[in-house]
C-alpha positions as CSV (number, residue, x, y, z in Angstrom):
1,X,233.8,135.6,88.3
2,X,231.6,136.3,91.3
3,X,228.0,135.3,91.1
4,X,225.1,137.7,91.8
5,X,224.6,135.9,95.1
6,X,228.3,136.3,96.1
7,X,228.2,140.0,95.1
8,X,225.1,140.5,97.1
9,X,226.7,138.8,100.2
10,X,229.8,141.0,99.8
11,X,227.7,144.2,99.5
12,X,225.7,143.1,102.6
13,X,228.9,142.5,104.6
14,X,230.3,145.9,103.6
15,X,227.1,147.6,104.6
16,X,227.0,145.8,107.9
17,X,230.6,146.9,108.6
18,X,229.8,150.6,107.8
19,X,226.6,150.4,109.9
20,X,228.6,149.1,112.9
21,X,230.5,152.4,113.1
22,X,228.2,155.0,111.7
23,X,224.5,153.9,111.3
24,X,221.9,154.6,113.9
25,X,221.1,150.9,114.1
26,X,224.4,150.4,116.1
27,X,222.8,152.2,119.0
28,X,219.7,150.1,119.1
29,X,218.7,148.2,122.2
30,X,219.4,144.4,122.4
31,X,215.7,143.4,122.0
32,X,215.4,145.5,118.8
33,X,218.6,144.0,117.4
34,X,217.4,140.5,118.1
35,X,214.1,141.3,116.3
36,X,216.0,142.6,113.2
37,X,218.2,139.5,113.1
38,X,215.1,137.2,113.2
39,X,213.5,139.2,110.4
40,X,216.6,139.0,108.2
41,X,217.0,135.2,108.8
42,X,213.3,134.8,107.9
43,X,213.8,136.6,104.6
44,X,216.8,134.5,103.8
45,X,214.9,131.3,104.5
46,X,212.0,132.4,102.4
47,X,214.4,133.2,99.5
48,X,216.1,129.8,99.8
49,X,212.7,128.1,99.8
50,X,211.7,130.0,96.7
51,X,214.9,128.9,94.9
52,X,214.3,125.3,96.0
53,X,210.7,125.2,94.8
54,X,211.4,127.0,91.5
55,X,210.6,125.1,88.3
56,X,213.2,127.1,86.4
57,X,216.7,125.8,86.1
58,X,218.2,129.2,85.5
59,X,218.7,131.2,88.7
60,X,216.0,133.8,89.2
61,X,217.5,137.4,89.4
62,X,216.2,140.0,91.9
63,X,214.9,142.1,89.0
64,X,213.3,139.2,87.2
65,X,209.8,140.3,88.0
66,X,208.5,138.5,85.0
67,X,206.9,135.2,85.7
68,X,204.6,134.3,88.6
69,X,203.5,130.8,87.5
70,X,204.2,128.0,85.1
71,X,202.1,125.0,84.2
72,X,201.5,122.3,81.7
73,X,198.6,123.3,79.4
74,X,195.5,121.6,80.6
75,X,196.9,120.7,84.0
76,X,195.8,122.4,87.2
77,X,199.0,122.3,89.3
78,X,201.1,125.5,89.1
79,X,204.7,125.8,90.2
80,X,206.0,129.1,91.6
81,X,208.8,130.3,89.5
82,X,209.4,134.0,90.0
83,X,209.2,137.0,92.3
84,X,207.3,140.4,92.4
85,X,204.6,141.4,90.0
86,X,205.2,144.4,87.8
87,X,203.5,147.4,89.3
88,X,201.0,149.2,87.1
89,X,201.4,146.7,84.3
90,X,198.4,144.5,83.5
91,X,198.7,140.7,83.7
92,X,198.9,138.5,80.6
93,X,198.3,134.7,80.7
94,X,200.4,133.5,77.8
95,X,200.5,130.0,76.3
96,X,203.5,129.0,74.3
97,X,203.1,126.1,71.8
98,X,206.1,124.4,70.3
99,X,205.1,123.4,66.7
100,X,208.7,122.7,65.7
101,X,209.9,119.1,65.4
102,X,212.6,119.7,68.0
103,X,212.8,121.1,71.5
104,X,212.7,124.9,71.8
105,X,213.6,127.3,74.6
106,X,211.5,130.1,75.9
107,X,213.5,133.1,77.2
108,X,212.3,136.2,79.0
109,X,214.1,139.5,78.4
110,X,214.7,141.4,81.7
111,X,215.0,145.1,82.3
112,X,218.7,145.0,81.4
113,X,217.9,143.4,78.0
114,X,219.4,140.1,79.1
115,X,217.7,136.9,77.9
116,X,216.8,134.7,80.9
117,X,215.9,131.1,80.0
118,X,212.7,130.1,81.6
119,X,211.8,126.7,80.1
120,X,212.6,124.1,77.4
121,X,209.5,123.0,75.6
122,X,209.6,119.6,73.9
123,X,208.4,119.2,70.3
124,X,204.6,119.4,70.3
125,X,204.5,120.6,73.9
126,X,203.1,123.7,75.5
127,X,203.6,125.8,78.6
128,X,201.5,128.5,80.3
129,X,203.1,131.5,82.0
130,X,201.6,134.5,83.8
131,X,203.5,137.5,82.6
132,X,202.8,141.2,82.1
133,X,202.3,143.8,79.4
134,X,205.6,145.2,78.0
135,X,207.4,141.9,78.6
136,X,209.5,140.6,75.7
137,X,209.9,136.8,75.1
138,X,212.2,135.0,72.8
139,X,211.9,131.7,71.0
140,X,215.2,129.8,70.3
141,X,216.0,126.2,69.2
142,X,217.4,124.3,72.2
143,X,220.2,122.5,70.4
144,X,221.7,125.4,68.4
145,X,220.2,128.4,70.2
146,X,219.1,129.7,66.8
147,X,216.8,132.7,67.0
148,X,213.2,131.9,65.9
149,X,211.1,134.9,66.8
150,X,210.3,137.5,69.5
151,X,207.0,138.0,71.2
152,X,206.1,141.4,72.8
153,X,203.1,141.3,75.1
154,X,201.2,144.5,74.5
155,X,197.6,143.7,75.6
156,X,196.3,142.3,78.8
157,X,194.3,139.1,79.2
158,X,195.1,135.9,77.3
159,X,197.8,135.5,74.6
160,X,199.0,132.5,72.5
161,X,202.4,132.2,70.9
162,X,203.5,129.5,68.5
163,X,207.1,128.7,67.7
164,X,206.7,128.9,63.9
165,X,207.8,132.2,62.3
166,X,204.5,132.4,60.3
167,X,202.1,131.6,63.1
168,X,199.4,134.2,62.4
169,X,196.9,131.4,61.4
170,X,197.3,129.4,64.6
171,X,197.2,132.5,66.8
172,X,194.1,133.8,65.1
173,X,192.4,130.4,65.3
174,X,193.1,130.2,69.0
175,X,191.7,133.7,69.5
176,X,188.5,132.9,67.6
177,X,187.9,129.3,69.0
178,X,189.5,129.3,72.4
179,X,191.6,126.2,71.7
180,X,194.7,125.6,69.6
181,X,194.9,124.3,66.0
182,X,196.9,121.0,66.3
183,X,196.7,119.6,62.8
184,X,199.2,120.5,60.0
185,X,199.1,123.8,58.2
186,X,197.8,124.2,55.6
187,X,194.9,121.7,55.9
188,X,191.5,122.2,54.4
189,X,188.1,121.3,55.9
190,X,186.9,117.7,56.1
191,X,185.4,116.2,53.0
192,X,183.5,113.4,54.8
193,X,179.9,113.3,56.1
194,X,179.4,114.1,59.7
195,X,175.9,113.9,61.3
196,X,174.6,116.9,63.3
197,X,174.3,115.8,66.9
198,X,171.7,118.6,67.6
199,X,171.4,117.9,71.3
200,X,171.9,115.0,73.8
201,X,169.1,112.5,73.3
202,X,168.4,113.6,69.7
203,X,167.5,110.7,67.4
204,X,168.0,110.4,63.6
205,X,167.2,107.3,61.6
206,X,168.9,106.1,58.4
207,X,168.2,103.3,56.0
208,X,171.4,101.5,55.3
209,X,172.5,98.1,53.8
210,X,173.1,95.4,53.5
211,X,170.9,93.7,56.1
212,X,171.9,91.3,58.8
213,X,173.6,88.0,58.4
214,X,172.0,85.2,60.5
215,X,172.7,81.5,60.7
216,X,169.1,80.8,59.8
217,X,168.9,83.1,56.8
218,X,172.5,83.2,55.7
219,X,174.2,86.0,53.9
220,X,171.7,88.7,53.0
221,X,170.8,90.0,49.6
222,X,173.3,92.7,48.6
223,X,170.4,95.1,48.0
224,X,168.8,94.4,51.4
225,X,168.3,97.3,53.8
226,X,167.7,98.0,57.5
227,X,166.9,101.0,59.6
228,X,169.3,102.2,62.3
229,X,168.9,105.1,64.7
230,X,171.7,107.4,65.9
231,X,171.1,108.6,69.4
232,X,173.2,111.6,70.5
233,X,175.2,110.8,73.6
234,X,177.3,114.0,73.5
235,X,177.6,117.0,71.3
236,X,181.2,117.8,72.4
237,X,182.7,115.6,71.1
238,X,180.2,114.2,68.7
239,X,179.2,110.8,70.2
240,X,176.3,108.7,69.0
241,X,175.0,105.3,70.1
242,X,173.5,102.8,67.6
243,X,171.5,99.9,68.9
244,X,171.5,96.6,66.8
245,X,174.1,97.7,64.3
246,X,175.2,94.0,64.2
247,X,173.2,90.8,64.6
248,X,174.1,88.4,67.4
249,X,175.3,85.9,64.8
250,X,177.6,88.6,63.2
251,X,179.1,89.3,66.6
252,X,179.7,85.6,67.2
253,X,181.3,85.2,63.7
254,X,183.9,88.0,64.4
255,X,184.8,86.5,67.8
256,X,185.1,83.0,66.4
257,X,187.4,84.2,63.6
258,X,189.6,86.0,66.1
259,X,189.9,82.9,68.4
260,X,190.5,80.5,65.5
261,X,193.1,82.7,64.0
262,X,195.5,82.1,66.9
263,X,196.7,85.7,66.2
264,X,195.4,87.4,69.3
265,X,198.3,89.3,70.9
266,X,198.8,92.1,73.4
267,X,197.6,95.4,72.0
268,X,200.2,98.0,71.2
269,X,199.9,101.7,70.5
270,X,199.2,103.1,67.0
271,X,202.0,102.8,64.5
272,X,204.8,101.7,66.8
273,X,203.1,98.7,68.4
274,X,204.8,99.5,71.6
275,X,203.4,97.7,74.7
276,X,202.3,100.1,77.4
277,X,200.7,99.6,80.8
278,X,197.9,102.0,79.8
279,X,196.6,99.4,77.3
280,X,196.2,95.8,78.4
281,X,193.8,94.3,75.9
282,X,194.5,91.7,73.2
283,X,194.0,92.3,69.5
284,X,194.0,90.9,66.0
285,X,193.1,92.3,62.6
286,X,190.6,91.3,59.9
287,X,190.5,92.5,56.3
288,X,187.2,93.4,54.7
289,X,187.6,90.5,52.3
290,X,188.1,87.9,55.1
291,X,184.7,86.4,54.7
292,X,181.4,87.4,53.0
293,X,180.0,88.2,56.4
294,X,182.9,90.5,57.3
295,X,182.6,92.2,53.9
296,X,178.9,92.8,54.5
297,X,179.7,94.4,57.9
298,X,182.2,96.7,56.2
299,X,179.7,97.6,53.5
300,X,177.1,98.5,56.2
301,X,179.6,100.6,58.0
302,X,180.8,102.4,54.9
303,X,177.1,102.9,53.8
304,X,176.3,104.6,57.1
305,X,179.3,106.9,56.7
306,X,178.4,107.6,53.1
307,X,181.7,106.2,51.8
308,X,181.7,104.1,48.6
309,X,182.8,100.5,49.2
310,X,184.8,98.7,46.5
311,X,188.1,97.0,45.9
312,X,189.8,100.2,47.1
313,X,188.0,100.0,50.5
314,X,191.4,100.4,52.3
315,X,191.9,103.9,50.8
316,X,189.2,105.1,53.2
317,X,189.8,103.1,56.4
318,X,191.9,100.5,58.1
319,X,191.3,96.8,58.7
320,X,188.9,95.8,61.5
321,X,190.7,95.7,64.8
322,X,189.2,93.0,67.0
323,X,189.8,93.4,70.8
324,X,189.4,91.2,73.9
325,X,189.4,92.7,77.4
326,X,189.4,90.3,80.3
327,X,188.9,91.1,84.0
328,X,191.0,94.2,85.1
329,X,192.1,94.9,81.5
330,X,191.5,98.4,80.2
331,X,192.6,101.1,77.8
332,X,193.2,104.4,79.6
333,X,192.1,107.6,78.0
334,X,193.6,108.5,74.6
335,X,192.8,110.0,71.3
336,X,192.5,107.9,68.1
337,X,193.9,110.6,65.8
338,X,197.6,111.0,65.1
339,X,198.9,114.3,66.4
340,X,201.3,115.5,63.7
341,X,203.9,116.7,66.2
342,X,204.0,113.2,67.7
343,X,204.5,111.5,64.3
344,X,207.0,113.7,62.4
345,X,208.0,110.9,60.1
346,X,204.5,109.6,59.3
347,X,204.2,111.1,55.8
348,X,200.4,110.6,55.5
349,X,199.8,112.5,58.7
350,X,202.2,115.3,57.8
351,X,200.3,115.6,54.5
352,X,197.1,116.2,56.5
353,X,195.6,112.7,56.3
354,X,194.2,111.5,59.6
355,X,191.5,109.4,61.4
356,X,188.3,111.4,61.5
357,X,185.8,108.9,62.9
358,X,185.7,105.7,65.0
359,X,182.8,103.2,64.7
360,X,183.3,101.0,67.8
361,X,181.4,97.7,67.7
362,X,180.4,95.8,70.9
363,X,180.6,92.1,70.2
364,X,179.5,90.8,73.7
365,X,177.6,91.8,76.8
366,X,179.8,92.6,79.8
367,X,178.4,91.9,83.3
368,X,180.2,94.8,84.9
369,X,182.7,97.5,83.8
370,X,184.1,97.8,80.3
371,X,182.3,100.9,79.3
372,X,183.7,103.4,76.8
373,X,184.2,106.6,78.6
374,X,184.7,110.2,77.3
375,X,186.5,112.2,80.0
376,X,186.2,115.5,78.1
377,X,182.6,115.3,77.1
378,X,180.8,118.7,77.1
379,X,184.3,120.3,76.9
380,X,185.1,119.9,80.6
381,X,187.7,117.3,81.8
382,X,186.4,114.9,84.4
383,X,188.9,113.0,86.6
384,X,188.4,109.3,87.1
385,X,185.6,109.4,84.6
386,X,184.9,105.7,84.8
387,X,183.8,106.1,88.4
388,X,182.4,109.6,88.1
389,X,178.5,109.7,88.2
390,X,178.5,112.5,85.6
391,X,181.0,110.9,83.2
392,X,179.7,110.2,79.7
393,X,179.9,106.4,79.3
394,X,178.6,103.9,76.7
395,X,177.9,100.5,78.2
396,X,179.1,97.4,76.3
397,X,176.1,95.6,74.8
398,X,176.2,92.9,72.2
399,X,175.3,94.3,68.7
400,X,175.6,98.0,69.8
401,X,177.9,100.5,68.2
402,X,179.3,103.8,69.3
403,X,180.2,106.4,66.6
404,X,182.4,109.3,67.5
405,X,184.5,111.8,65.7
406,X,188.2,112.7,66.1
407,X,188.2,115.6,63.6
408,X,186.3,118.8,63.5
409,X,184.5,119.9,60.3
410,X,187.2,122.6,59.7
411,X,189.9,120.0,59.6
412,X,191.4,120.5,63.1
413,X,191.8,117.5,65.4
414,X,189.4,117.3,68.3
415,X,191.1,116.8,71.7
416,X,187.7,116.5,73.3
417,X,187.4,113.1,71.6
418,X,189.6,111.7,74.4
419,X,188.2,108.3,75.4
420,X,189.1,105.1,77.1
421,X,188.0,101.6,77.9
422,X,187.0,101.2,81.5
423,X,188.5,98.2,83.4
424,X,186.4,95.0,83.0
425,X,185.2,94.1,86.5
426,X,183.2,90.9,85.6
427,X,182.9,89.0,82.4
428,X,184.8,89.4,79.0
429,X,184.5,92.3,76.6
430,X,184.8,91.6,72.9
431,X,184.8,94.6,70.6
432,X,186.1,95.9,67.3
433,X,187.3,99.2,65.8
434,X,186.4,100.7,62.4
435,X,188.8,103.6,61.9
436,X,187.9,105.9,59.0
437,X,190.2,108.5,57.5
438,X,189.8,112.0,55.9
439,X,190.6,112.5,53.1
440,X,192.2,109.1,52.7
441,X,194.2,106.4,54.4
442,X,197.8,105.6,53.5
443,X,199.2,102.6,55.3
């Protein structure tokens, strides 16, 4: 069967033959003929270039006036993928979110009613298209081509489409908040305490316990207290800095336990433990009951977060992850939460359980580098945030803690909590992670 390009070439050849004998163009002067040939060749070259640069695997028809641009959500680079805009039809910027646990196809319906495949979106992925009012889009599963739903664009501006059949909640959430709901549905609001950041530089003081362990005074009385002050470093996401959360002797105790354990090994990623070049630190884990000193530190952290500490401490959080970063070692920007579409078999996450807060403890001073950086602080992404003068960074200082939140009060996961460990330039960085869960932790 002849392709549309072959039919077009055949039609052009027939038209040229007829024109040779009957059209006025056959009587044109030589210079004019040369100009026409150059123009035609230019158009052909432009068409070939368009086809070569296209991000769409399906050939673009002459009448597929649908899509002007395609991009990964959150990225800035757009790839030209279509032809003419629709005259008199307002533009619509539409974002497609695949909330299925398998790849799905996005298809545009052209003027002839034919479905034209535009993109395959992986599970949990998203794509942004520029389309037009009156355009009809179709969701289908990639493997079986099973029909999921249709999307008719009927209003100009911005539109969000989710692959789920019942996506009214996600679409309404996006419309109201300006960013997608990425946690499971249904999922209620957080039940844990979250301090109000108020504004950058705001201070709030709390009395918590137990007090510090020191070599001179030993393990403190269980009823002892100390005052700590949360200083707001960022409002979006919620980031606080706490000076003197640990004593110098408590920091040294954690480091000594890690070294003596002989268990320090290359850090992996979340549940898989996979080694990746984006994370080059070394780690080990300490239970709350490891020593009386470690237990006191857990109690202090739980007391700050208004979580009861008892024999069921691991219902609310994970073991303490101890980290060592040497020169050049880093952890590139990442989120601490588990995105449900990335962990389809993690039953706790699929049930709505997730990390909501990170209490990050600095166990040593670092001569240069090693800051904790927040590239999306204030809601705007900053490239190379470790070097950027306006990047929000927390410097490593012995005894200091950084408290930040991965979940929003309504139960959604906060992508603005993206953070990383800047490369250590001089010295060694020792640190530890408290990861706390809402509503509970299931290992």
